[in-house]
Structure formats: structure tokens, C-alpha cells
FIFIGU-159343 format. One record per atom (N, C-alpha, C, CB): atom name; x, y, z. Coordinates in nm, 2 decimals. Last residue first. Glycine has a CB too. Example, Ala and Ser with C-alpha at 12.3 -4.5 7.8 and 13.67 -1.06 7.14 Angstrom:
REM residues 2
+------+--------+--------+--------+
| atom |     xx |     yy |     zz |
+------+--------+--------+--------+
|    N |   1.28 |  -0.22 |   0.71 |
|   CA |   1.37 |  -0.11 |   0.71 |
|    C |   1.29 |   0.00 |   0.79 |
|   CB |   1.41 |  -0.06 |   0.57 |
|    N |   1.32 |  -0.57 |   0.78 |
|   CA |   1.23 |  -0.45 |   0.78 |
|    C |   1.32 |  -0.33 |   0.78 |
|   CB |   1.13 |  -0.45 |   0.90 |
+------+--------+--------+--------+
This chain:
REM residues 136
+------+--------+--------+--------+
| atom |     xx |     yy |     zz |
+------+--------+--------+--------+
|    N |   0.02 |   1.55 |   0.63 |
|   CA |   0.08 |   1.68 |   0.58 |
|    C |  -0.02 |   1.75 |   0.50 |
|   CB |   0.21 |   1.66 |   0.51 |
|    N |  -0.07 |   1.30 |   0.69 |
|   CA |  -0.09 |   1.40 |   0.79 |
|    C |  -0.03 |   1.54 |   0.75 |
|   CB |  -0.02 |   1.36 |   0.91 |
|    N |   0.16 |   1.12 |   0.50 |
|   CA |   0.03 |   1.12 |   0.57 |
|    C |   0.03 |   1.22 |   0.68 |
|   CB |   0.00 |   0.98 |   0.62 |
|    N |   0.31 |   1.21 |   0.22 |
|   CA |   0.33 |   1.22 |   0.36 |
|    C |   0.20 |   1.23 |   0.43 |
|   CB |   0.42 |   1.35 |   0.40 |
|    N |   0.43 |   1.06 |  -0.07 |
|   CA |   0.31 |   1.11 |   0.00 |
|    C |   0.34 |   1.11 |   0.15 |
|   CB |   0.18 |   1.03 |  -0.03 |
|    N |   0.65 |   0.94 |  -0.16 |
|   CA |   0.59 |   1.05 |  -0.25 |
|    C |   0.47 |   1.11 |  -0.18 |
|   CB |   0.56 |   1.00 |  -0.39 |
|    N |   0.92 |   0.84 |   0.02 |
|   CA |   0.77 |   0.84 |   0.02 |
|    C |   0.73 |   0.96 |  -0.06 |
|   CB |   0.71 |   0.84 |   0.16 |
|    N |   1.21 |   0.66 |  -0.02 |
|   CA |   1.14 |   0.78 |  -0.04 |
|    C |   0.99 |   0.76 |  -0.05 |
|   CB |   1.20 |   0.85 |  -0.17 |
|    N |   1.50 |   0.53 |   0.12 |
|   CA |   1.36 |   0.51 |   0.11 |
|    C |   1.29 |   0.64 |   0.09 |
|   CB |   1.31 |   0.42 |   0.23 |
|    N |   1.81 |   0.43 |   0.01 |
|   CA |   1.73 |   0.55 |   0.04 |
|    C |   1.59 |   0.52 |   0.02 |
|   CB |   1.78 |   0.68 |  -0.04 |
|    N |   2.00 |   0.15 |   0.15 |
|   CA |   1.91 |   0.21 |   0.05 |
|    C |   1.85 |   0.34 |   0.10 |
|   CB |   1.80 |   0.12 |   0.01 |
|    N |   2.13 |   0.03 |   0.35 |
|   CA |   2.20 |   0.05 |   0.23 |
|    C |   2.12 |   0.12 |   0.12 |
|   CB |   2.25 |  -0.08 |   0.17 |
|    N |   1.95 |  -0.03 |   0.55 |
|   CA |   2.05 |   0.08 |   0.58 |
|    C |   2.12 |   0.11 |   0.45 |
|   CB |   2.14 |   0.03 |   0.68 |
|    N |   1.80 |  -0.25 |   0.45 |
|   CA |   1.74 |  -0.12 |   0.46 |
|    C |   1.84 |  -0.01 |   0.47 |
|   CB |   1.64 |  -0.11 |   0.58 |
|    N |   1.88 |  -0.51 |   0.45 |
|   CA |   1.94 |  -0.42 |   0.35 |
|    C |   1.89 |  -0.28 |   0.36 |
|   CB |   1.91 |  -0.48 |   0.21 |
|    N |   1.72 |  -0.63 |   0.64 |
|   CA |   1.86 |  -0.64 |   0.66 |
|    C |   1.94 |  -0.55 |   0.57 |
|   CB |   1.91 |  -0.78 |   0.65 |
|    N |   1.46 |  -0.63 |   0.53 |
|   CA |   1.49 |  -0.54 |   0.64 |
|    C |   1.64 |  -0.53 |   0.66 |
|   CB |   1.43 |  -0.58 |   0.77 |
|    N |   1.47 |  -0.65 |   0.17 |
|   CA |   1.47 |  -0.71 |   0.30 |
|    C |   1.51 |  -0.61 |   0.41 |
|   CB |   1.57 |  -0.83 |   0.30 |
|    N |   1.25 |  -0.49 |  -0.05 |
|   CA |   1.38 |  -0.48 |   0.01 |
|    C |   1.38 |  -0.55 |   0.15 |
|   CB |   1.42 |  -0.33 |   0.03 |
|    N |   1.11 |  -0.55 |  -0.34 |
|   CA |   1.08 |  -0.58 |  -0.20 |
|    C |   1.22 |  -0.59 |  -0.13 |
|   CB |   1.00 |  -0.72 |  -0.18 |
|    N |   1.02 |  -0.37 |  -0.62 |
|   CA |   1.13 |  -0.42 |  -0.53 |
|    C |   1.08 |  -0.44 |  -0.39 |
|   CB |   1.25 |  -0.32 |  -0.54 |
|    N |   0.87 |  -0.41 |  -0.93 |
|   CA |   0.85 |  -0.39 |  -0.79 |
|    C |   0.97 |  -0.45 |  -0.71 |
|   CB |   0.72 |  -0.46 |  -0.74 |
|    N |   0.87 |  -0.48 |  -1.19 |
|   CA |   0.94 |  -0.35 |  -1.15 |
|    C |   0.93 |  -0.33 |  -1.00 |
|   CB |   0.87 |  -0.24 |  -1.23 |
|    N |   0.72 |  -0.71 |  -1.20 |
|   CA |   0.87 |  -0.72 |  -1.22 |
|    C |   0.94 |  -0.59 |  -1.19 |
|   CB |   0.90 |  -0.76 |  -1.37 |
|    N |   0.45 |  -0.66 |  -1.18 |
|   CA |   0.53 |  -0.67 |  -1.06 |
|    C |   0.68 |  -0.69 |  -1.08 |
|   CB |   0.48 |  -0.79 |  -0.98 |
|    N |   0.37 |  -0.65 |  -1.45 |
|   CA |   0.35 |  -0.53 |  -1.36 |
|    C |   0.44 |  -0.54 |  -1.24 |
|   CB |   0.21 |  -0.52 |  -1.32 |
|    N |   0.41 |  -0.91 |  -1.54 |
|   CA |   0.48 |  -0.80 |  -1.60 |
|    C |   0.48 |  -0.68 |  -1.51 |
|   CB |   0.42 |  -0.77 |  -1.74 |
|    N |   0.22 |  -1.07 |  -1.40 |
|   CA |   0.36 |  -1.07 |  -1.36 |
|    C |   0.44 |  -0.96 |  -1.42 |
|   CB |   0.42 |  -1.21 |  -1.39 |
|    N |  -0.08 |  -0.93 |  -1.31 |
|   CA |   0.00 |  -0.97 |  -1.42 |
|    C |   0.15 |  -0.96 |  -1.38 |
|   CB |  -0.03 |  -0.88 |  -1.55 |
|    N |  -0.26 |  -1.05 |  -1.03 |
|   CA |  -0.17 |  -0.95 |  -1.09 |
|    C |  -0.09 |  -1.01 |  -1.20 |
|   CB |  -0.08 |  -0.89 |  -0.98 |
|    N |  -0.60 |  -1.07 |  -0.94 |
|   CA |  -0.48 |  -1.14 |  -0.97 |
|    C |  -0.39 |  -1.04 |  -1.05 |
|   CB |  -0.50 |  -1.28 |  -1.03 |
|    N |  -0.76 |  -0.81 |  -0.74 |
|   CA |  -0.73 |  -0.88 |  -0.87 |
|    C |  -0.60 |  -0.96 |  -0.86 |
|   CB |  -0.72 |  -0.77 |  -0.98 |
|    N |  -0.98 |  -0.84 |  -0.49 |
|   CA |  -0.84 |  -0.80 |  -0.51 |
|    C |  -0.80 |  -0.88 |  -0.64 |
|   CB |  -0.75 |  -0.83 |  -0.39 |
|    N |  -1.27 |  -0.72 |  -0.36 |
|   CA |  -1.22 |  -0.80 |  -0.47 |
|    C |  -1.08 |  -0.75 |  -0.50 |
|   CB |  -1.31 |  -0.78 |  -0.59 |
|    N |  -1.39 |  -0.74 |  -0.03 |
|   CA |  -1.31 |  -0.67 |  -0.13 |
|    C |  -1.27 |  -0.77 |  -0.24 |
|   CB |  -1.18 |  -0.61 |  -0.06 |
|    N |  -1.52 |  -0.89 |   0.16 |
|   CA |  -1.60 |  -0.81 |   0.06 |
|    C |  -1.52 |  -0.74 |  -0.04 |
|   CB |  -1.69 |  -0.72 |   0.14 |
|    N |  -1.32 |  -0.98 |   0.33 |
|   CA |  -1.37 |  -1.07 |   0.22 |
|    C |  -1.47 |  -1.00 |   0.12 |
|   CB |  -1.45 |  -1.19 |   0.29 |
|    N |  -1.03 |  -0.79 |   0.38 |
|   CA |  -1.18 |  -0.80 |   0.40 |
|    C |  -1.24 |  -0.88 |   0.29 |
|   CB |  -1.24 |  -0.66 |   0.42 |
|    N |  -0.74 |  -0.96 |   0.43 |
|   CA |  -0.81 |  -0.88 |   0.33 |
|    C |  -0.96 |  -0.90 |   0.36 |
|   CB |  -0.78 |  -0.92 |   0.19 |
|    N |  -0.54 |  -0.92 |   0.70 |
|   CA |  -0.64 |  -1.00 |   0.65 |
|    C |  -0.72 |  -0.91 |   0.55 |
|   CB |  -0.73 |  -1.07 |   0.75 |
|    N |  -0.18 |  -0.89 |   0.75 |
|   CA |  -0.32 |  -0.83 |   0.73 |
|    C |  -0.41 |  -0.94 |   0.69 |
|   CB |  -0.32 |  -0.71 |   0.63 |
|    N |   0.04 |  -1.04 |   0.79 |
|   CA |   0.04 |  -0.91 |   0.85 |
|    C |  -0.10 |  -0.85 |   0.85 |
|   CB |   0.14 |  -0.82 |   0.79 |
|    N |   0.09 |  -1.29 |   0.67 |
|   CA |   0.00 |  -1.29 |   0.79 |
|    C |   0.01 |  -1.15 |   0.86 |
|   CB |   0.04 |  -1.40 |   0.88 |
|    N |   0.20 |  -1.29 |   0.42 |
|   CA |   0.29 |  -1.28 |   0.53 |
|    C |   0.22 |  -1.27 |   0.67 |
|   CB |   0.39 |  -1.16 |   0.52 |
|    N |  -0.03 |  -1.28 |   0.27 |
|   CA |   0.05 |  -1.40 |   0.26 |
|    C |   0.15 |  -1.41 |   0.38 |
|   CB |   0.13 |  -1.41 |   0.13 |
|    N |  -0.10 |  -1.01 |   0.32 |
|   CA |  -0.18 |  -1.12 |   0.36 |
|    C |  -0.11 |  -1.25 |   0.37 |
|   CB |  -0.31 |  -1.13 |   0.27 |
|    N |   0.11 |  -0.88 |   0.19 |
|   CA |   0.10 |  -0.86 |   0.33 |
|    C |   0.01 |  -0.97 |   0.39 |
|   CB |   0.04 |  -0.72 |   0.36 |
|    N |   0.06 |  -0.97 |  -0.07 |
|   CA |   0.18 |  -1.01 |  -0.01 |
|    C |   0.17 |  -0.99 |   0.14 |
|   CB |   0.30 |  -0.92 |  -0.06 |
|    N |  -0.19 |  -0.84 |  -0.12 |
|   CA |  -0.18 |  -0.99 |  -0.11 |
|    C |  -0.05 |  -1.04 |  -0.05 |
|   CB |  -0.19 |  -1.05 |  -0.26 |
|    N |  -0.09 |  -0.58 |  -0.13 |
|   CA |  -0.19 |  -0.62 |  -0.02 |
|    C |  -0.19 |  -0.77 |  -0.01 |
|   CB |  -0.33 |  -0.56 |  -0.06 |
|    N |   0.07 |  -0.59 |  -0.35 |
|   CA |   0.13 |  -0.56 |  -0.22 |
|    C |   0.04 |  -0.60 |  -0.11 |
|   CB |   0.17 |  -0.41 |  -0.21 |
|    N |  -0.13 |  -0.64 |  -0.55 |
|   CA |  -0.02 |  -0.74 |  -0.52 |
|    C |   0.04 |  -0.72 |  -0.39 |
|   CB |   0.08 |  -0.73 |  -0.64 |
|    N |  -0.28 |  -0.40 |  -0.53 |
|   CA |  -0.34 |  -0.53 |  -0.50 |
|    C |  -0.24 |  -0.64 |  -0.47 |
|   CB |  -0.43 |  -0.58 |  -0.61 |
|    N |  -0.09 |  -0.21 |  -0.61 |
|   CA |  -0.15 |  -0.20 |  -0.47 |
|    C |  -0.21 |  -0.34 |  -0.43 |
|   CB |  -0.26 |  -0.10 |  -0.47 |
|    N |  -0.04 |  -0.30 |  -0.87 |
|   CA |   0.07 |  -0.30 |  -0.77 |
|    C |   0.01 |  -0.30 |  -0.63 |
|   CB |   0.16 |  -0.18 |  -0.80 |
|    N |  -0.29 |  -0.25 |  -0.98 |
|   CA |  -0.24 |  -0.39 |  -0.97 |
|    C |  -0.13 |  -0.40 |  -0.87 |
|   CB |  -0.19 |  -0.43 |  -1.11 |
|    N |  -0.31 |   0.03 |  -0.96 |
|   CA |  -0.40 |  -0.05 |  -0.88 |
|    C |  -0.35 |  -0.20 |  -0.87 |
|   CB |  -0.54 |  -0.05 |  -0.95 |
|    N |  -0.10 |   0.08 |  -1.14 |
|   CA |  -0.09 |   0.13 |  -1.00 |
|    C |  -0.18 |   0.05 |  -0.91 |
|   CB |  -0.12 |   0.28 |  -0.98 |
|    N |  -0.19 |  -0.02 |  -1.37 |
|   CA |  -0.07 |  -0.08 |  -1.32 |
|    C |  -0.05 |  -0.04 |  -1.17 |
|   CB |   0.05 |  -0.04 |  -1.40 |
|    N |  -0.41 |   0.15 |  -1.42 |
|   CA |  -0.44 |   0.01 |  -1.39 |
|    C |  -0.31 |  -0.05 |  -1.33 |
|   CB |  -0.48 |  -0.06 |  -1.51 |
|    N |  -0.32 |   0.47 |  -1.26 |
|   CA |  -0.37 |   0.39 |  -1.38 |
|    C |  -0.38 |   0.24 |  -1.33 |
|   CB |  -0.27 |   0.40 |  -1.49 |
|    N |  -0.33 |   0.81 |  -1.16 |
|   CA |  -0.33 |   0.67 |  -1.13 |
|    C |  -0.39 |   0.59 |  -1.24 |
|   CB |  -0.42 |   0.64 |  -1.00 |
|    N |  -0.27 |   1.08 |  -1.15 |
|   CA |  -0.26 |   1.01 |  -1.28 |
|    C |  -0.26 |   0.86 |  -1.26 |
|   CB |  -0.14 |   1.06 |  -1.37 |
|    N |  -0.44 |   1.33 |  -0.98 |
|   CA |  -0.37 |   1.21 |  -0.97 |
|    C |  -0.37 |   1.14 |  -1.11 |
|   CB |  -0.42 |   1.12 |  -0.86 |
|    N |  -0.49 |   1.63 |  -0.79 |
|   CA |  -0.49 |   1.56 |  -0.91 |
|    C |  -0.40 |   1.44 |  -0.90 |
|   CB |  -0.44 |   1.65 |  -1.03 |
|    N |  -0.66 |   1.62 |  -0.47 |
|   CA |  -0.55 |   1.66 |  -0.56 |
|    C |  -0.56 |   1.58 |  -0.68 |
|   CB |  -0.41 |   1.65 |  -0.48 |
|    N |  -0.83 |   1.54 |  -0.26 |
|   CA |  -0.88 |   1.62 |  -0.36 |
|    C |  -0.77 |   1.69 |  -0.45 |
|   CB |  -0.97 |   1.73 |  -0.30 |
|    N |  -0.72 |   1.35 |  -0.09 |
|   CA |  -0.70 |   1.49 |  -0.06 |
|    C |  -0.75 |   1.59 |  -0.16 |
|   CB |  -0.55 |   1.51 |  -0.03 |
|    N |  -0.78 |   1.12 |  -0.24 |
|   CA |  -0.85 |   1.14 |  -0.11 |
|    C |  -0.84 |   1.28 |  -0.06 |
|   CB |  -0.80 |   1.04 |  -0.01 |
|    N |  -0.59 |   1.16 |  -0.44 |
|   CA |  -0.74 |   1.17 |  -0.47 |
|    C |  -0.82 |   1.19 |  -0.35 |
|   CB |  -0.79 |   1.04 |  -0.54 |
|    N |  -0.36 |   1.10 |  -0.29 |
|   CA |  -0.38 |   1.23 |  -0.36 |
|    C |  -0.53 |   1.26 |  -0.39 |
|   CB |  -0.29 |   1.24 |  -0.49 |
|    N |  -0.41 |   0.84 |  -0.24 |
|   CA |  -0.41 |   0.93 |  -0.13 |
|    C |  -0.42 |   1.07 |  -0.18 |
|   CB |  -0.28 |   0.92 |  -0.04 |
|    N |  -0.38 |   0.72 |  -0.48 |
|   CA |  -0.51 |   0.72 |  -0.42 |
|    C |  -0.52 |   0.82 |  -0.31 |
|   CB |  -0.55 |   0.58 |  -0.38 |
|    N |  -0.10 |   0.74 |  -0.50 |
|   CA |  -0.18 |   0.82 |  -0.59 |
|    C |  -0.33 |   0.83 |  -0.55 |
|   CB |  -0.17 |   0.77 |  -0.73 |
|    N |  -0.02 |   0.55 |  -0.32 |
|   CA |   0.00 |   0.69 |  -0.28 |
|    C |  -0.08 |   0.78 |  -0.38 |
|   CB |   0.15 |   0.72 |  -0.29 |
|    N |  -0.27 |   0.30 |  -0.26 |
|   CA |  -0.16 |   0.35 |  -0.34 |
|    C |  -0.14 |   0.50 |  -0.31 |
|   CB |  -0.18 |   0.32 |  -0.50 |
|    N |  -0.36 |   0.18 |   0.06 |
|   CA |  -0.39 |   0.26 |  -0.06 |
|    C |  -0.26 |   0.30 |  -0.13 |
|   CB |  -0.46 |   0.39 |  -0.01 |
|    N |  -0.52 |  -0.03 |   0.27 |
|   CA |  -0.40 |  -0.02 |   0.19 |
|    C |  -0.43 |   0.06 |   0.07 |
|   CB |  -0.33 |  -0.16 |   0.16 |
|    N |  -0.70 |   0.06 |   0.57 |
|   CA |  -0.69 |   0.03 |   0.42 |
|    C |  -0.55 |   0.04 |   0.37 |
|   CB |  -0.78 |   0.12 |   0.35 |
|    N |  -0.91 |   0.02 |   0.85 |
|   CA |  -0.77 |   0.02 |   0.79 |
|    C |  -0.79 |  -0.01 |   0.64 |
|   CB |  -0.68 |  -0.08 |   0.86 |
|    N |  -1.10 |   0.20 |   1.10 |
|   CA |  -1.09 |   0.11 |   0.98 |
|    C |  -0.95 |   0.13 |   0.92 |
|   CB |  -1.20 |   0.14 |   0.88 |
|    N |  -1.14 |   0.39 |   1.29 |
|   CA |  -1.13 |   0.25 |   1.33 |
|    C |  -1.12 |   0.15 |   1.22 |
|   CB |  -1.25 |   0.22 |   1.41 |
|    N |  -1.12 |   0.63 |   1.15 |
|   CA |  -1.24 |   0.59 |   1.21 |
|    C |  -1.25 |   0.44 |   1.25 |
|   CB |  -1.36 |   0.63 |   1.13 |
|    N |  -0.85 |   0.52 |   0.97 |
|   CA |  -0.94 |   0.63 |   0.98 |
|    C |  -1.07 |   0.57 |   1.04 |
|   CB |  -0.97 |   0.69 |   0.85 |
|    N |  -0.53 |   0.45 |   0.86 |
|   CA |  -0.63 |   0.42 |   0.96 |
|    C |  -0.72 |   0.54 |   0.98 |
|   CB |  -0.55 |   0.39 |   1.10 |
|    N |  -0.36 |   0.32 |   0.59 |
|   CA |  -0.43 |   0.43 |   0.64 |
|    C |  -0.53 |   0.38 |   0.74 |
|   CB |  -0.50 |   0.51 |   0.52 |
|    N |  -0.05 |   0.23 |   0.46 |
|   CA |  -0.16 |   0.19 |   0.54 |
|    C |  -0.23 |   0.31 |   0.60 |
|   CB |  -0.12 |   0.09 |   0.65 |
|    N |   0.06 |   0.28 |   0.12 |
|   CA |   0.06 |   0.32 |   0.26 |
|    C |  -0.06 |   0.25 |   0.33 |
|   CB |   0.05 |   0.47 |   0.27 |
|    N |   0.28 |   0.20 |  -0.16 |
|   CA |   0.15 |   0.20 |  -0.09 |
|    C |   0.17 |   0.24 |   0.06 |
|   CB |   0.09 |   0.06 |  -0.09 |
|    N |   0.53 |   0.26 |  -0.28 |
|   CA |   0.41 |   0.25 |  -0.36 |
|    C |   0.28 |   0.27 |  -0.28 |
|   CB |   0.40 |   0.12 |  -0.43 |
|    N |   0.83 |   0.44 |  -0.23 |
|   CA |   0.72 |   0.36 |  -0.17 |
|    C |   0.60 |   0.37 |  -0.25 |
|   CB |   0.70 |   0.41 |  -0.03 |
|    N |   1.11 |   0.40 |  -0.41 |
|   CA |   1.00 |   0.49 |  -0.40 |
|    C |   0.88 |   0.41 |  -0.35 |
|   CB |   0.97 |   0.57 |  -0.54 |
|    N |   1.44 |   0.35 |  -0.32 |
|   CA |   1.31 |   0.28 |  -0.34 |
|    C |   1.20 |   0.39 |  -0.32 |
|   CB |   1.29 |   0.16 |  -0.25 |
|    N |   1.77 |   0.36 |  -0.45 |
|   CA |   1.65 |   0.43 |  -0.40 |
|    C |   1.53 |   0.35 |  -0.42 |
|   CB |   1.64 |   0.57 |  -0.47 |
|    N |   2.02 |   0.31 |  -0.57 |
|   CA |   1.98 |   0.25 |  -0.45 |
|    C |   1.88 |   0.33 |  -0.37 |
|   CB |   2.10 |   0.22 |  -0.35 |
|    N |   2.09 |   0.40 |  -0.82 |
|   CA |   2.10 |   0.50 |  -0.71 |
|    C |   2.07 |   0.44 |  -0.57 |
|   CB |   2.01 |   0.61 |  -0.74 |
|    N |   2.05 |   0.16 |  -0.95 |
|   CA |   2.18 |   0.23 |  -0.97 |
|    C |   2.20 |   0.33 |  -0.86 |
|   CB |   2.18 |   0.30 |  -1.11 |
|    N |   1.79 |   0.09 |  -0.89 |
|   CA |   1.90 |   0.01 |  -0.84 |
|    C |   2.03 |   0.08 |  -0.85 |
|   CB |   1.91 |  -0.13 |  -0.91 |
|    N |   1.53 |   0.23 |  -0.80 |
|   CA |   1.63 |   0.27 |  -0.89 |
|    C |   1.76 |   0.20 |  -0.83 |
|   CB |   1.65 |   0.43 |  -0.90 |
|    N |   1.21 |   0.07 |  -0.76 |
|   CA |   1.35 |   0.09 |  -0.73 |
|    C |   1.43 |   0.15 |  -0.84 |
|   CB |   1.41 |  -0.03 |  -0.68 |
|    N |   0.90 |   0.10 |  -0.62 |
|   CA |   0.97 |   0.10 |  -0.75 |
|    C |   1.11 |   0.15 |  -0.71 |
|   CB |   0.90 |   0.20 |  -0.85 |
|    N |   0.84 |  -0.10 |  -0.32 |
|   CA |   0.81 |   0.00 |  -0.42 |
|    C |   0.89 |  -0.01 |  -0.55 |
|   CB |   0.83 |   0.14 |  -0.36 |
|    N |   0.88 |  -0.15 |   0.01 |
|   CA |   0.82 |  -0.21 |  -0.11 |
|    C |   0.79 |  -0.10 |  -0.20 |
|   CB |   0.70 |  -0.30 |  -0.07 |
|    N |   0.95 |  -0.04 |   0.25 |
|   CA |   1.05 |  -0.11 |   0.18 |
|    C |   1.00 |  -0.19 |   0.06 |
|   CB |   1.11 |  -0.22 |   0.28 |
|    N |   0.74 |   0.07 |   0.37 |
|   CA |   0.84 |   0.17 |   0.32 |
|    C |   0.95 |   0.10 |   0.24 |
|   CB |   0.91 |   0.23 |   0.45 |
|    N |   0.59 |  -0.15 |   0.45 |
|   CA |   0.55 |  -0.08 |   0.32 |
|    C |   0.65 |   0.02 |   0.27 |
|   CB |   0.41 |  -0.01 |   0.34 |
|    N |   0.71 |  -0.20 |   0.69 |
|   CA |   0.72 |  -0.29 |   0.58 |
|    C |   0.69 |  -0.23 |   0.45 |
|   CB |   0.63 |  -0.42 |   0.60 |
|    N |   0.61 |   0.01 |   0.85 |
|   CA |   0.75 |   0.00 |   0.82 |
|    C |   0.78 |  -0.09 |   0.70 |
|   CB |   0.83 |  -0.05 |   0.94 |
|    N |   0.33 |  -0.05 |   0.85 |
|   CA |   0.38 |   0.08 |   0.80 |
|    C |   0.52 |   0.07 |   0.76 |
|   CB |   0.35 |   0.19 |   0.91 |
|    N |   0.34 |  -0.30 |   0.98 |
|   CA |   0.29 |  -0.29 |   0.84 |
|    C |   0.34 |  -0.16 |   0.78 |
|   CB |   0.14 |  -0.30 |   0.84 |
|    N |   0.44 |  -0.22 |   1.23 |
|   CA |   0.51 |  -0.32 |   1.15 |
|    C |   0.47 |  -0.31 |   1.01 |
|   CB |   0.49 |  -0.46 |   1.21 |
|    N |   0.23 |  -0.05 |   1.31 |
|   CA |   0.37 |   0.01 |   1.29 |
|    C |   0.45 |  -0.09 |   1.21 |
|   CB |   0.44 |   0.04 |   1.42 |
|    N |   0.02 |  -0.24 |   1.34 |
|   CA |   0.01 |  -0.12 |   1.25 |
|    C |   0.15 |  -0.07 |   1.22 |
|   CB |  -0.07 |  -0.01 |   1.32 |
|    N |   0.01 |  -0.45 |   1.51 |
|   CA |   0.08 |  -0.47 |   1.39 |
|    C |   0.09 |  -0.34 |   1.30 |
|   CB |   0.03 |  -0.58 |   1.31 |
|    N |  -0.15 |  -0.46 |   1.74 |
|   CA |  -0.02 |  -0.42 |   1.76 |
|    C |   0.07 |  -0.43 |   1.63 |
|   CB |   0.05 |  -0.50 |   1.86 |
|    N |  -0.41 |  -0.55 |   1.65 |
|   CA |  -0.39 |  -0.42 |   1.71 |
|    C |  -0.25 |  -0.37 |   1.72 |
|   CB |  -0.45 |  -0.42 |   1.85 |
|    N |  -0.41 |  -0.70 |   1.33 |
|   CA |  -0.40 |  -0.72 |   1.48 |
|    C |  -0.36 |  -0.58 |   1.54 |
|   CB |  -0.29 |  -0.83 |   1.52 |
|    N |  -0.63 |  -0.59 |   1.08 |
|   CA |  -0.50 |  -0.61 |   1.13 |
|    C |  -0.51 |  -0.64 |   1.28 |
|   CB |  -0.41 |  -0.49 |   1.11 |
|    N |  -0.80 |  -0.60 |   0.77 |
|   CA |  -0.81 |  -0.61 |   0.91 |
|    C |  -0.67 |  -0.64 |   0.96 |
|   CB |  -0.91 |  -0.72 |   0.96 |
|    N |  -0.87 |  -0.37 |   0.49 |
|   CA |  -0.80 |  -0.48 |   0.56 |
|    C |  -0.83 |  -0.49 |   0.71 |
|   CB |  -0.64 |  -0.47 |   0.54 |
|    N |  -0.97 |  -0.26 |   0.18 |
|   CA |  -1.00 |  -0.27 |   0.32 |
|    C |  -0.93 |  -0.39 |   0.38 |
|   CB |  -1.15 |  -0.27 |   0.35 |
|    N |  -0.78 |  -0.09 |  -0.05 |
|   CA |  -0.83 |  -0.22 |  -0.01 |
|    C |  -0.85 |  -0.23 |   0.14 |
|   CB |  -0.73 |  -0.34 |  -0.06 |
|    N |  -0.86 |   0.22 |  -0.23 |
|   CA |  -0.79 |   0.13 |  -0.15 |
|    C |  -0.85 |  -0.01 |  -0.13 |
|   CB |  -0.76 |   0.19 |  -0.02 |
|    N |  -1.18 |   0.40 |  -0.23 |
|   CA |  -1.04 |   0.39 |  -0.27 |
|    C |  -0.97 |   0.28 |  -0.18 |
|   CB |  -0.96 |   0.52 |  -0.25 |
|    N |  -1.43 |   0.49 |  -0.16 |
|   CA |  -1.42 |   0.38 |  -0.26 |
|    C |  -1.27 |   0.36 |  -0.31 |
|   CB |  -1.51 |   0.40 |  -0.38 |
|    N |  -1.38 |   0.68 |   0.04 |
|   CA |  -1.43 |   0.72 |  -0.09 |
|    C |  -1.40 |   0.62 |  -0.20 |
|   CB |  -1.36 |   0.85 |  -0.13 |
|    N |  -1.32 |   0.61 |   0.30 |
|   CA |  -1.21 |   0.61 |   0.21 |
|    C |  -1.25 |   0.64 |   0.06 |
|   CB |  -1.15 |   0.47 |   0.21 |
|    N |  -1.58 |   0.65 |   0.42 |
|   CA |  -1.45 |   0.71 |   0.48 |
|    C |  -1.34 |   0.72 |   0.38 |
|   CB |  -1.41 |   0.62 |   0.60 |
|    N |  -1.75 |   0.52 |   0.25 |
|   CA |  -1.77 |   0.66 |   0.28 |
|    C |  -1.65 |   0.72 |   0.33 |
|   CB |  -1.89 |   0.67 |   0.38 |
|    N |  -1.65 |   0.26 |   0.25 |
|   CA |  -1.66 |   0.33 |   0.13 |
|    C |  -1.68 |   0.48 |   0.15 |
|   CB |  -1.77 |   0.27 |   0.04 |
|    N |  -1.69 |   0.20 |   0.53 |
|   CA |  -1.55 |   0.20 |   0.47 |
|    C |  -1.55 |   0.29 |   0.34 |
|   CB |  -1.50 |   0.06 |   0.44 |
|    N |  -1.97 |   0.19 |   0.54 |
|   CA |  -1.90 |   0.29 |   0.61 |
|    C |  -1.75 |   0.31 |   0.56 |
|   CB |  -1.89 |   0.26 |   0.76 |
|    N |  -2.00 |  -0.04 |   0.38 |
|   CA |  -2.07 |   0.09 |   0.34 |
|    C |  -1.99 |   0.21 |   0.41 |
|   CB |  -2.22 |   0.09 |   0.37 |
|    N |  -1.87 |  -0.24 |   0.52 |
|   CA |  -1.82 |  -0.19 |   0.39 |
|    C |  -1.88 |  -0.06 |   0.35 |
|   CB |  -1.85 |  -0.30 |   0.29 |
|    N |  -1.78 |  -0.27 |   0.83 |
|   CA |  -1.90 |  -0.22 |   0.76 |
|    C |  -1.85 |  -0.16 |   0.63 |
|   CB |  -1.97 |  -0.12 |   0.85 |
|    N |  -1.61 |  -0.57 |   0.92 |
|   CA |  -1.61 |  -0.43 |   0.89 |
|    C |  -1.74 |  -0.39 |   0.82 |
|   CB |  -1.49 |  -0.39 |   0.81 |
+------+--------+--------+--------+
């Protein structure tokens, strides 16, 4: 990928990734099941999204998408860490390849203890909520 072009398209936000052509929807669906959970209410708030723009792909925290839309955002280091951890998970599961020019931080285990990864088999028992709607 052309990192300079990526930075222009995504305004230095997110983590650039490479994917197989037919995995976009699989990654998109997987991300709906990873986020901050309210176990009592069985709700998961999606943390990250995959964004495709001008032939490039990135994993962005939903608060980064607000910034991309020129809206206010209170993104902090824990949000970036959560995004990096989720991106690394996707790479470990062979769904994405992290562009080698990206630096993805190692994540403090305290940050990820609040993260829920819902198995596909349990999806019907939970309410999945996205705080950002791409294309809206």
C-alpha cells in the first residue's frame, strides 16, 4: 500500500490493513461482535469498524470515524489500545494483514479486560449496537 496516500485518505487515523478480496464482509461481521459489553443487559457496543476507501482498508475505532467526519470526539489512549488489540486479533485469526509500515502498540492487559469477544454461536442471545453508522 502507499502509506502517504493512506494517510491522506484516512487523515492519519486507524490502522492500515490488507485483506483478501472476499473477506470484507466476514471482517465487518466479526467486528460487530467485539466491543464493550454490558453483561447484565447482554449488549455489546462495537468498538471498531473496517473502512474501505479508494482501494485501501483500515481498522478504525468508532471515535476516529467521528474525527474523519469532522465531528467532536473524546478518543483517548485506551480507545487506541483497544483498536490496536482488535486489529492484532484479526491478524492472529488470519482475517487481515497489518501493513508493515504501521506501528501497532502492544496492549496493556488492563485495557482489554473490558473487551468482550462474542462467539458467533452466541450472537442471537445478545444485542449488538454500533455507535457509528458508516455511510450515514
